C-alpha positions in Angstrom: 101.9 57.0 118.6 105.4 55.7 118.6 107.9 57.9 116.7 109.1 54.9 114.6 105.5 54.0 113.6 104.8 57.7 112.8 108.0 57.9 110.7 106.9 54.8 108.7 103.4 56.2 108.0 104.8 59.6 107.0 107.3 57.9 104.7 104.5 55.8 103.1 102.4 59.0 102.7 105.2 60.6 100.7 106.0 57.4 98.9 102.4 57.0 97.6 102.4 60.6 96.3 105.8 60.2 94.6 104.7 56.9 93.0 101.7 58.7 91.5 103.8 61.6 90.4 106.2 59.4 88.5 103.6 57.1 86.9 102.6 57.1 83.3 100.5 54.0 83.7 97.0 54.0 85.3 97.7 50.9 87.5 100.8 52.4 89.0 99.0 55.7 89.6 96.1 53.8 91.3 98.7 51.9 93.4 100.3 55.2 94.5 96.9 56.6 95.5 96.1 53.5 97.5 99.4 53.6 99.4 98.8 57.3 100.1 95.2 56.6 101.4 96.2 53.7 103.6 99.1 55.6 105.1 97.0 58.5 106.3 94.2 56.4 107.8 96.1 55.5 111.0 97.2 59.1 111.4 93.6 60.3 111.2 92.4 57.8 113.8 95.5 57.9 116.1 93.6 59.7 119.0 90.9 57.0 119.2 88.2 59.7 119.6 84.8 58.6 118.3 84.6 61.7 116.1 88.0 61.0 114.7 87.1 57.3 114.0 83.9 58.4 112.3 85.8 60.9 110.1 88.4 58.2 109.3 85.7 55.7 108.3 84.0 58.3 106.1 87.2 59.2 104.4 88.2 55.6 103.8 84.8 54.7 102.2 84.9 57.8 100.0 88.5 57.2 98.9 87.8 53.5 98.2 84.8 54.4 96.1 86.8 57.0 94.2 89.8 54.6 93.7 87.4 51.8 92.4 85.8 54.3 90.0 89.3 55.4 88.8 90.4 51.8 88.2 87.1 51.1 86.4 87.6 54.1 84.1 91.2 53.0 83.4 89.9 49.5 82.5 87.3 51.0 80.1 90.0 53.1 78.4 92.2 50.0 78.1 89.3 48.0 76.6 88.5 50.7 74.1 91.9 52.0 73.1 94.2 49.1 74.2 96.4 51.6 76.2 96.9 52.0 79.9 98.9 55.3 79.6 97.6 58.3 81.4 98.1 60.7 78.5 96.4 58.4 76.0 92.9 58.7 77.5 91.2 60.2 74.4 87.8 58.5 74.5 85.1 60.8 76.1 83.5 58.1 78.3 86.5 56.9 80.4 87.9 60.5 80.4 84.6 61.8 81.9 84.4 59.0 84.5 88.1 59.5 85.4 87.6 63.3 85.9 84.6 62.7 88.2 86.5 60.0 90.2 89.4 62.5 90.7 86.9 65.2 91.6 85.5 62.9 94.3 89.0 62.3 95.6 89.7 66.0 95.8 86.4 67.0 97.3 85.2 69.1 94.4 81.6 70.1 94.1 79.1 68.4 93.6 81.1 65.5 95.3 82.2 67.7 98.2 79.9 66.8 101.1 82.4 64.5 102.7 85.2 67.0 103.1 83.8 69.4 105.8 82.6 66.4 107.9 85.9 64.6 107.7 88.0 67.7 108.3 85.8 68.6 111.4 86.7 65.3 113.0 90.5 65.7 112.7 92.9 67.7 114.7 94.5 70.7 113.0 97.8 69.1 112.1 96.3 66.1 110.3 93.6 68.4 108.9 96.5 70.5 107.3 97.8 67.3 105.7 94.4 66.5 104.3 93.8 70.0 103.0 97.3 70.3 101.3 99.4 67.2 100.7 96.5 64.9 99.9 95.6 67.1 96.9 98.9 66.7 95.2 98.5 63.1 93.7 95.0 63.5 92.3 95.9 66.9 90.9 98.9 65.5 89.1 96.7 63.0 87.3 94.3 65.8 86.3 97.2 67.7 84.9 98.5 64.7 82.8 95.1 63.7 81.4 93.8 64.8 78.0 90.4 66.2 78.8 87.9 65.3 76.0 85.2 67.5 77.6 86.6 71.0 78.5 83.2 72.2 79.7 83.1 69.6 82.4 86.2 71.1 84.1 84.8 74.6 83.8 81.4 73.4 85.2 83.1 71.6 88.2 85.4 74.6 88.9 82.5 77.1 88.7 80.3 75.0 90.9 83.1 74.5 93.4 83.7 78.2 93.7 80.0 78.8 94.3 79.6 75.9 96.8 82.8 76.9 98.6 81.5 80.5 99.1 77.9 79.6 100.0 78.8 76.7 102.3 81.1 78.6 104.5 78.7 81.5 105.2 76.7 79.9 108.1 79.5 77.9 109.7 80.9 78.5 113.2 83.5 75.7 113.2 86.9 76.8 111.9 87.7 73.4 110.3 84.5 73.4 108.3 85.1 76.9 107.2 88.6 75.9 106.0 87.1 72.9 104.2 84.8 75.1 102.2 87.7 77.5 101.6 89.6 74.5 100.2 86.7 73.7 97.9 86.5 77.2 96.6 90.3 77.4 95.9 90.3 74.1 94.1 87.4 75.4 92.0 89.6 78.4 90.9 92.4 76.0 90.0 90.1 73.7 87.9 88.7 76.7 86.0 92.1 77.5 84.5 93.6 73.9 84.4 93.1 73.3 80.7 94.2 76.7 79.6 97.3 77.3 81.7 98.6 74.4 83.8 101.5 76.5 85.0 99.1 79.0 86.4 97.2 76.2 88.1 100.4 75.0 89.8 101.2 78.5 91.0 97.7 78.8 92.5 98.1 75.4 94.2 101.5 76.5 95.6 100.2 79.7 97.0 97.1 78.0 98.4 99.4 75.6 100.2 101.4 78.4 101.7 98.3 80.4 102.8 96.6 77.3 104.2 99.7 76.3 106.1 99.8 79.8 107.7 96.2 79.7 108.9 96.2 76.1 110.1 99.4 76.8 112.0 98.0 80.0 113.5 94.8 78.2 114.7 96.9 75.3 116.1 99.1 77.7 118.0 96.1 79.3 119.6 94.3 75.9 119.9 91.2 77.5 118.2 88.5 75.3 116.7 85.5 77.6 116.7 84.7 81.3 116.0 84.0 81.8 119.7 87.5 80.7 120.7 89.1 83.3 118.4 88.1 86.0 120.8 90.8 84.8 123.3 93.5 84.5 120.8 95.0 87.9 121.5 95.8 86.8 125.1 98.1 84.1 123.8 99.9 85.7 120.8 99.0 89.4 120.3 101.4 89.9 117.4 100.0 86.9 115.5 96.5 88.0 116.3 97.2 91.3 114.6 98.7 89.5 111.6 95.8 87.0 111.3 93.4 89.3 109.5 96.0 89.8 106.8 96.4 86.1 106.3 92.6 85.6 106.2 92.1 88.4 103.7 94.9 87.0 101.6 93.0 83.7 101.5 90.0 85.7 100.3 92.1 87.2 97.5 92.1 90.9 98.6 94.8 93.2 97.2 97.5 94.1 97.9 98.1 90.6 99.6 99.6 87.5 97.9 96.2 85.7 97.6 95.1 88.4 95.1 97.8 87.3 92.6 96.4 83.9 91.5 92.8 85.2 91.2 93.9 88.2 89.2 95.9 86.0 86.8 93.1 83.5 86.5 90.6 86.2 85.7 93.0 87.6 83.1 93.6 84.2 81.5 89.8 83.3 81.4 89.1 86.7 79.8 91.7 86.0 77.1 89.9 82.7 76.4 86.6 84.6 75.8 84.9 83.3 79.0 83.6 86.6 80.3 80.4 85.1 81.9 82.2 82.3 83.8 84.9 84.8 84.9 82.2 87.2 86.3 80.5 84.4 88.2 83.7 83.2 89.7 84.7 86.7 90.7 81.4 87.3 92.4 81.6 84.0 94.2 84.9 85.2 95.7 82.9 87.9 97.5 81.1 85.1 99.4 84.3 83.6 100.6 85.6 87.1 101.5 82.6 87.6 103.8 83.4 84.7 106.1 87.1 85.6 106.1 86.1 89.0 107.3 83.8 87.4 109.9 86.8 85.5 111.3 88.9 88.6 111.2 86.3 90.5 113.2 86.0 87.8 115.8 89.7 87.6 116.2 90.7 91.3 116.5 87.6 93.3 117.3 85.8 91.3 119.9 86.7 90.5 123.5 85.8 87.3 125.4 83.9 87.9 128.7 85.5 86.7 131.9 89.0 86.8 130.6 90.8 88.3 133.5 92.8 85.1 134.2 93.7 84.7 130.6 94.8 88.3 129.9 98.5 87.5 130.9 98.9 84.4 128.7 101.2 86.3 126.3 103.8 86.7 129.2 104.2 83.0 129.5 107.1 81.3 127.7 106.1 79.7 124.4 108.0 76.6 123.5 106.5 75.9 120.1 108.5 76.3 116.9 107.2 79.4 115.1 109.8 79.9 112.3 107.7 78.0 109.6 104.7 80.0 110.5 106.7 83.3 110.3 108.0 82.4 106.9 104.7 81.3 105.4 102.9 84.3 106.9 105.5 86.6 105.4 105.0 85.0 102.0 101.2 85.1 102.3 101.2 88.8 103.0 104.2 90.2 101.0 104.5 88.1 97.8 102.5 90.3 95.5 105.3 92.7 94.5 107.0 89.7 92.8 104.0 89.3 90.5 105.8 90.6 87.3 108.7 88.2 87.7 106.4 85.3 88.4 104.2 86.2 85.4 107.2 86.3 83.1 108.2 82.8 84.3 104.9 81.0 84.0 103.6 83.0 81.0 106.6 83.5 78.7 
């Protein structure tokens, strides 16, 4: 793809998200979401591979259905209340329909089935954009809405954590595992959304940092399946040693940074008297931790057969830019000591 065309698409991708961020009107928010979707479609299909075209088609149809449902819910709300403003959605019917439409856009359970298939058909760089940047605009709308049915958010969040844990157990493709990881993390964010929006934003930010680290690591090693992880140590031994820490941070294991949002979410839900939901969510995190451990084992404790010619790859010069990966990996592993300061900021 021409650099000029790529620049235009990336600009439109950012523009759509910014329009949604700055909107207080449902029509403008819908317009921003559409600009965002139409900008990423050519980026997803740029390699003209049949699998990429299939993933792009699925993504377009799902996002078009979600956008139509979102516009329908906004029209119902305008018909009932006479208002198009996002924070004036007080009637339960359009509020519920709107929440479900945004859940479909985000890939939350039970509307999650498209996300692993779409992510599997993309390369790792565009997959990173889909797993991170594309979550921002729908999430900003969820944060601005007045939710008339709080139990709906809790149900969607709890179901997403369970589906994200169970779905990744039997996968061998790394992009599908990361898709189920995304579903589980979004479930944690949704659980605490109505009680502490600041904590939700902190969780989203840390999820972005951890996901950027693991996607960049897999892209550096050109790994797309569990079997290919066994040769990663021949390309970057130091990063292969760091990879289990990044994966365990994604799983929420102390003393790594990924433990911080789960710890604070469990604490907040306990204060809200939701002990049962908190226990189920914490147990579902064990499912995710299992497949992260599986990836760590494949990357550091197994050796690929017939690897004599690849054993010296680490001696070859590496021309890729690794500074962003180094920064994000450091934050992923070492951020937990800053927990008291971050707690005082978001929970004064």
